C-alpha positions as a Markdown table, in Angstrom:
| # | Residue | x | y | z |
|---|---|---|---|---|
| 1 | Unk | 54.0 | -23.9 | 35.6 |
| 2 | Unk | 51.5 | -24.3 | 38.9 |
| 3 | Unk | 47.9 | -24.9 | 38.7 |
| 4 | Unk | 46.4 | -22.4 | 36.3 |
| 5 | Unk | 43.0 | -21.3 | 35.7 |
| 6 | Unk | 40.1 | -20.5 | 38.3 |
| 7 | Unk | 39.0 | -24.1 | 39.4 |
| 8 | Unk | 40.3 | -27.6 | 40.1 |
| 9 | Unk | 39.2 | -31.1 | 40.4 |
| 10 | Unk | 40.6 | -32.8 | 43.3 |
| 11 | Unk | 40.5 | -36.7 | 43.6 |
| 12 | Unk | 41.7 | -39.0 | 46.3 |
| 13 | Unk | 41.7 | -43.0 | 46.1 |
| 14 | Unk | 43.3 | -46.2 | 46.8 |
| 15 | Unk | 44.2 | -48.9 | 44.4 |
| 16 | Unk | 43.8 | -52.5 | 45.1 |
| 17 | Unk | 46.6 | -54.7 | 46.3 |
| 18 | Unk | 48.8 | -55.9 | 43.3 |
| 19 | Unk | 47.7 | -53.4 | 40.8 |
| 20 | Unk | 49.7 | -50.4 | 41.7 |
| 21 | Unk | 51.8 | -50.8 | 38.8 |
| 22 | Unk | 49.3 | -51.5 | 36.1 |
| 23 | Unk | 47.5 | -48.1 | 37.6 |
| 24 | Unk | 50.7 | -45.9 | 37.4 |
| 25 | Unk | 51.4 | -46.9 | 33.8 |
| 26 | Unk | 47.9 | -46.3 | 32.6 |
| 27 | Unk | 47.6 | -43.1 | 34.6 |
| 28 | Unk | 50.9 | -41.7 | 33.0 |
| 29 | Unk | 50.7 | -42.9 | 29.6 |
| 30 | Unk | 46.9 | -42.8 | 28.9 |
| 31 | Unk | 44.7 | -41.2 | 31.4 |
| 32 | Unk | 46.6 | -37.9 | 32.0 |
| 33 | Unk | 47.3 | -37.4 | 28.4 |
| 34 | Unk | 43.5 | -38.1 | 27.6 |
| 35 | Unk | 42.4 | -35.7 | 30.3 |
| 36 | Unk | 44.8 | -32.9 | 29.4 |
| 37 | Unk | 43.7 | -33.0 | 25.7 |
| 38 | Unk | 40.1 | -31.9 | 26.8 |
| 39 | Unk | 39.6 | -28.2 | 26.4 |
| 40 | Unk | 39.7 | -26.3 | 29.5 |
| 41 | Unk | 42.1 | -28.6 | 31.3 |
| 42 | Unk | 45.2 | -26.8 | 32.1 |
| 43 | Unk | 47.7 | -28.8 | 34.4 |
| 44 | Unk | 47.3 | -32.4 | 35.9 |
| 45 | Unk | 49.4 | -33.5 | 38.9 |
| 46 | Unk | 49.4 | -37.3 | 40.5 |
| 47 | Unk | 50.0 | -37.5 | 44.0 |
| 48 | Unk | 51.4 | -40.4 | 46.1 |
| 49 | Unk | 51.6 | -41.1 | 49.6 |
| 50 | Unk | 53.0 | -44.7 | 49.9 |
| 51 | Unk | 52.9 | -44.9 | 53.8 |
| 52 | Unk | 49.3 | -43.6 | 54.1 |
| 53 | Unk | 46.7 | -46.2 | 55.5 |
| 54 | Unk | 44.0 | -44.4 | 53.5 |
| 55 | Unk | 43.7 | -42.5 | 50.1 |
| 56 | Unk | 47.5 | -43.3 | 49.1 |
| 57 | Unk | 47.0 | -41.7 | 45.4 |
| 58 | Unk | 45.5 | -38.4 | 44.5 |
| 59 | Unk | 45.2 | -36.2 | 41.5 |
| 60 | Unk | 44.7 | -32.6 | 41.1 |
| 61 | Unk | 43.5 | -31.2 | 37.5 |
| 62 | Unk | 43.6 | -27.6 | 37.3 |
| 63 | Unk | 40.7 | -25.9 | 34.7 |
| 64 | Unk | 39.8 | -22.6 | 33.2 |
| 65 | Unk | 36.8 | -22.6 | 35.2 |
| 66 | Unk | 34.4 | -25.1 | 37.2 |
| 67 | Unk | 32.4 | -25.8 | 34.2 |
| 68 | Unk | 35.1 | -27.4 | 32.6 |
| 69 | Unk | 34.5 | -30.4 | 35.0 |
| 70 | Unk | 31.1 | -30.8 | 33.5 |
| 71 | Unk | 31.5 | -29.9 | 30.0 |
| 72 | Unk | 30.4 | -32.1 | 26.9 |
| 73 | Unk | 33.8 | -32.9 | 25.9 |
| 74 | Unk | 34.6 | -34.2 | 29.5 |
| 75 | Unk | 31.5 | -36.1 | 29.9 |
| 76 | Unk | 31.9 | -37.5 | 26.4 |
| 77 | Unk | 35.4 | -39.0 | 27.8 |
| 78 | Unk | 33.6 | -40.3 | 31.0 |
| 79 | Unk | 30.9 | -41.9 | 29.3 |
| 80 | Unk | 33.2 | -43.8 | 26.6 |
| 81 | Unk | 36.0 | -45.3 | 28.7 |
| 82 | Unk | 39.0 | -46.8 | 26.7 |
| 83 | Unk | 39.7 | -50.5 | 27.1 |
| 84 | Unk | 42.6 | -49.8 | 29.3 |
| 85 | Unk | 40.5 | -47.7 | 31.6 |
| 86 | Unk | 37.8 | -50.3 | 31.6 |
| 87 | Unk | 40.7 | -52.9 | 32.9 |
| 88 | Unk | 42.1 | -50.6 | 35.4 |
| 89 | Unk | 38.9 | -48.8 | 37.0 |
| 90 | Unk | 37.6 | -52.0 | 39.0 |
| 91 | Unk | 40.9 | -51.6 | 41.1 |
| 92 | Unk | 39.9 | -48.3 | 42.5 |
| 93 | Unk | 39.0 | -48.1 | 46.1 |
| 94 | Unk | 37.8 | -45.5 | 48.6 |
| 95 | Unk | 37.3 | -42.7 | 45.6 |
| 96 | Unk | 36.6 | -39.3 | 46.3 |
| 97 | Unk | 36.4 | -36.7 | 43.7 |
| 98 | Unk | 35.2 | -33.1 | 43.9 |
| 99 | Unk | 35.3 | -30.1 | 41.6 |
| 100 | Unk | 36.3 | -26.8 | 43.5 |
| 101 | Unk | 36.1 | -23.2 | 42.7 |
| 102 | Unk | 39.4 | -21.5 | 43.5 |
| 103 | Unk | 38.6 | -18.8 | 45.5 |
| 104 | Unk | 42.2 | -17.6 | 46.5 |
| 105 | Unk | 45.7 | -18.2 | 45.8 |
| 106 | Unk | 49.3 | -17.3 | 46.5 |
| 107 | Unk | 52.9 | -18.1 | 45.4 |
| 108 | Unk | 53.9 | -19.7 | 41.8 |
| 109 | Unk | 55.7 | -22.5 | 40.8 |
| 110 | Unk | 55.4 | -26.3 | 41.5 |
| 111 | Unk | 56.4 | -28.1 | 44.7 |
| 112 | Unk | 57.9 | -31.6 | 44.9 |
| 113 | Unk | 55.3 | -32.3 | 47.8 |
| 114 | Unk | 51.8 | -31.4 | 48.3 |
| 115 | Unk | 49.7 | -31.1 | 51.5 |
| 116 | Unk | 45.7 | -31.4 | 51.0 |
| 117 | Unk | 43.3 | -30.4 | 53.8 |
| 118 | Unk | 39.8 | -31.0 | 53.5 |
| 119 | Unk | 37.3 | -29.2 | 56.0 |
| 120 | Unk | 33.7 | -29.1 | 56.5 |
| 121 | Unk | 32.1 | -25.7 | 57.1 |
| 122 | Unk | 31.7 | -24.4 | 60.6 |
| 123 | Unk | 29.6 | -21.6 | 62.0 |
| 124 | Unk | 27.0 | -19.4 | 60.9 |
| 125 | Unk | 27.4 | -17.9 | 57.2 |
| 126 | Unk | 30.9 | -19.8 | 56.8 |
| 127 | Unk | 31.4 | -19.3 | 52.9 |
| 128 | Unk | 30.9 | -15.6 | 53.4 |
| 129 | Unk | 33.5 | -15.5 | 56.3 |
| 130 | Unk | 35.9 | -17.7 | 54.5 |
| 131 | Unk | 35.8 | -15.6 | 51.2 |
| 132 | Unk | 36.4 | -12.4 | 53.4 |
| 133 | Unk | 39.8 | -14.1 | 55.0 |
| 134 | Unk | 40.8 | -16.2 | 51.8 |
| 135 | Unk | 43.6 | -13.8 | 50.7 |
| 136 | Unk | 45.0 | -13.2 | 53.9 |
| 137 | Unk | 45.0 | -16.8 | 54.9 |
| 138 | Unk | 46.8 | -17.8 | 51.4 |
| 139 | Unk | 49.4 | -15.1 | 52.0 |
| 140 | Unk | 50.0 | -16.2 | 55.6 |
| 141 | Unk | 50.3 | -20.1 | 54.8 |
| 142 | Unk | 52.8 | -18.9 | 51.9 |
| 143 | Unk | 55.0 | -17.3 | 54.6 |
| 144 | Unk | 56.1 | -20.7 | 56.1 |
| 145 | Unk | 59.4 | -22.0 | 55.2 |
| 146 | Unk | 59.4 | -24.6 | 52.2 |
| 147 | Unk | 56.1 | -23.6 | 51.1 |
| 148 | Unk | 56.0 | -22.3 | 47.3 |
| 149 | Unk | 52.0 | -22.0 | 46.5 |
| 150 | Unk | 48.8 | -22.1 | 48.0 |
| 151 | Unk | 45.3 | -22.8 | 46.5 |
| 152 | Unk | 42.1 | -22.7 | 48.3 |
| 153 | Unk | 38.9 | -24.0 | 46.8 |
| 154 | Unk | 35.3 | -24.3 | 47.7 |
| 155 | Unk | 33.6 | -27.6 | 46.8 |
| 156 | Unk | 31.0 | -27.7 | 44.1 |
| 157 | Unk | 29.8 | -31.1 | 44.3 |
| 158 | Unk | 27.0 | -31.0 | 42.0 |
| 159 | Unk | 29.4 | -30.4 | 39.2 |
| 160 | Unk | 31.3 | -33.5 | 39.8 |
| 161 | Unk | 28.5 | -35.8 | 41.1 |
| 162 | Unk | 27.0 | -36.7 | 38.0 |
| 163 | Unk | 27.0 | -40.5 | 37.1 |
| 164 | Unk | 28.8 | -41.7 | 34.2 |
| 165 | Unk | 29.9 | -45.0 | 32.5 |
| 166 | Unk | 33.3 | -44.6 | 34.4 |
| 167 | Unk | 31.3 | -44.2 | 37.7 |
| 168 | Unk | 29.7 | -47.6 | 37.0 |
| 169 | Unk | 33.1 | -49.2 | 36.4 |
| 170 | Unk | 34.4 | -48.6 | 40.0 |
| 171 | Unk | 33.2 | -50.5 | 42.9 |
| 172 | Unk | 30.2 | -49.0 | 44.9 |
| 173 | Unk | 31.7 | -46.3 | 47.1 |
| 174 | Unk | 30.4 | -43.5 | 49.6 |
| 175 | Unk | 33.3 | -41.5 | 50.8 |
| 176 | Unk | 32.7 | -38.5 | 52.9 |
| 177 | Unk | 32.6 | -35.3 | 50.9 |
| 178 | Unk | 33.8 | -31.9 | 52.2 |
| 179 | Unk | 33.0 | -28.3 | 51.8 |
| 180 | Unk | 36.7 | -26.6 | 51.4 |
| 181 | Unk | 40.1 | -27.8 | 50.3 |
| 182 | Unk | 43.3 | -26.2 | 50.9 |
| 183 | Unk | 46.0 | -27.4 | 48.6 |
| 184 | Unk | 49.7 | -26.4 | 50.0 |
| 185 | Unk | 52.6 | -27.1 | 47.7 |
| 186 | Unk | 56.1 | -27.0 | 49.2 |
| 187 | Unk | 60.0 | -27.7 | 48.3 |
| 188 | Unk | 60.3 | -30.9 | 50.7 |
| 189 | Unk | 58.1 | -32.8 | 52.7 |
| 190 | Unk | 60.0 | -32.1 | 56.0 |
| 191 | Unk | 59.0 | -28.4 | 55.5 |
| 192 | Unk | 55.4 | -29.0 | 54.9 |
| 193 | Unk | 55.3 | -31.3 | 57.9 |
| 194 | Unk | 56.7 | -28.6 | 60.4 |
| 195 | Unk | 54.3 | -26.2 | 58.7 |
| 196 | Unk | 51.1 | -28.1 | 59.4 |
| 197 | Unk | 50.6 | -27.1 | 63.1 |
| 198 | Unk | 50.8 | -23.6 | 62.2 |
| 199 | Unk | 48.8 | -23.9 | 59.1 |
| 200 | Unk | 45.8 | -25.7 | 61.1 |
| 201 | Unk | 45.8 | -22.7 | 63.5 |
| 202 | Unk | 45.7 | -20.2 | 60.8 |
| 203 | Unk | 42.7 | -22.1 | 59.3 |
| 204 | Unk | 40.9 | -22.3 | 62.6 |
| 205 | Unk | 41.3 | -18.6 | 63.2 |
| 206 | Unk | 39.0 | -18.2 | 59.9 |
| 207 | Unk | 36.2 | -19.1 | 62.1 |
| 208 | Unk | 34.5 | -20.8 | 59.0 |
| 209 | Unk | 36.5 | -24.2 | 59.2 |
| 210 | Unk | 36.2 | -27.3 | 61.3 |
| 211 | Unk | 39.0 | -29.8 | 61.9 |
| 212 | Unk | 40.7 | -31.0 | 58.6 |
| 213 | Unk | 41.5 | -34.3 | 57.1 |
| 214 | Unk | 45.2 | -33.7 | 56.2 |
| 215 | Unk | 47.6 | -35.6 | 54.3 |
| 216 | Unk | 51.1 | -34.7 | 52.7 |
| 217 | Unk | 51.8 | -36.4 | 49.2 |
| 218 | Unk | 54.7 | -36.4 | 46.9 |
| 219 | Unk | 54.2 | -34.9 | 43.7 |
| 220 | Unk | 54.9 | -37.9 | 41.3 |
| 221 | Unk | 54.1 | -36.7 | 38.0 |
| 222 | Unk | 52.8 | -33.3 | 36.4 |
| 223 | Unk | 51.4 | -33.0 | 32.9 |
| 224 | Unk | 50.2 | -29.7 | 31.2 |
| 225 | Unk | 48.1 | -28.8 | 28.2 |
| 226 | Unk | 51.1 | -27.3 | 26.7 |
| 227 | Unk | 52.9 | -30.6 | 27.0 |
| 228 | Unk | 50.0 | -32.2 | 24.8 |
| 229 | Unk | 50.5 | -29.7 | 22.2 |
| 230 | Unk | 54.3 | -30.5 | 21.6 |
| 231 | Unk | 55.0 | -33.5 | 19.3 |
| 232 | Unk | 56.1 | -36.6 | 20.8 |
| 233 | Unk | 60.0 | -36.3 | 20.3 |
| 234 | Unk | 61.1 | -39.4 | 21.9 |
| 235 | Unk | 62.0 | -41.2 | 18.5 |
| 236 | Unk | 63.8 | -38.2 | 17.1 |
| 237 | Unk | 65.7 | -37.7 | 20.4 |
| 238 | Unk | 67.1 | -41.3 | 20.7 |
| 239 | Unk | 68.2 | -40.9 | 16.9 |
| 240 | Unk | 70.0 | -37.7 | 17.8 |
| 241 | Unk | 72.0 | -39.6 | 20.5 |
| 242 | Unk | 73.1 | -42.3 | 18.1 |
């Protein structure tokens, strides 16, 4: 499974007090299935960090390419929100969404936890220097115990910065953007926590990245485009048990 394609859409946010349950039901039953039905969307992962002071929730959508996140099919959905989306969207807080071109990856499969590290570029010609170091960086991060996959992306904010009807439904927000994100999936949160200091050192050694904004999440739900192609067998499964 894992994050397929050459791009991903990274999202972080909070939800108003008292609205977490409604958000999770909507996101699981309607929103992620809707997104994974759009051509070019490959995988969706909902992230959850209950103890975080900021950005308790996150979502990663992997796509065939960065243009998927400004495609007519995607923009049509953003400009025609469902009744359930219209009801849930005002509960979003501290919303940050950025499309990213994936420039390197290593590993395979899915982890039960994910670390997200957001960076600003640092120094002269930072993107060129990062691209030169990218393959080595992700391989070295993969070598830490508990790490199963690593994805390095460069932000393409113009792609995801288009205002839509869904944007208008959320409260006005001005979350600080970023230039680079590193996604590190691991088999267990303690392993990722132990690896973080070493990951910070590797990223700093590229000479292209500043101090990260980092957090560790549990992977609360995963859905793929292949899942959406399969029939809903819940009813027949219940009958077979009887």
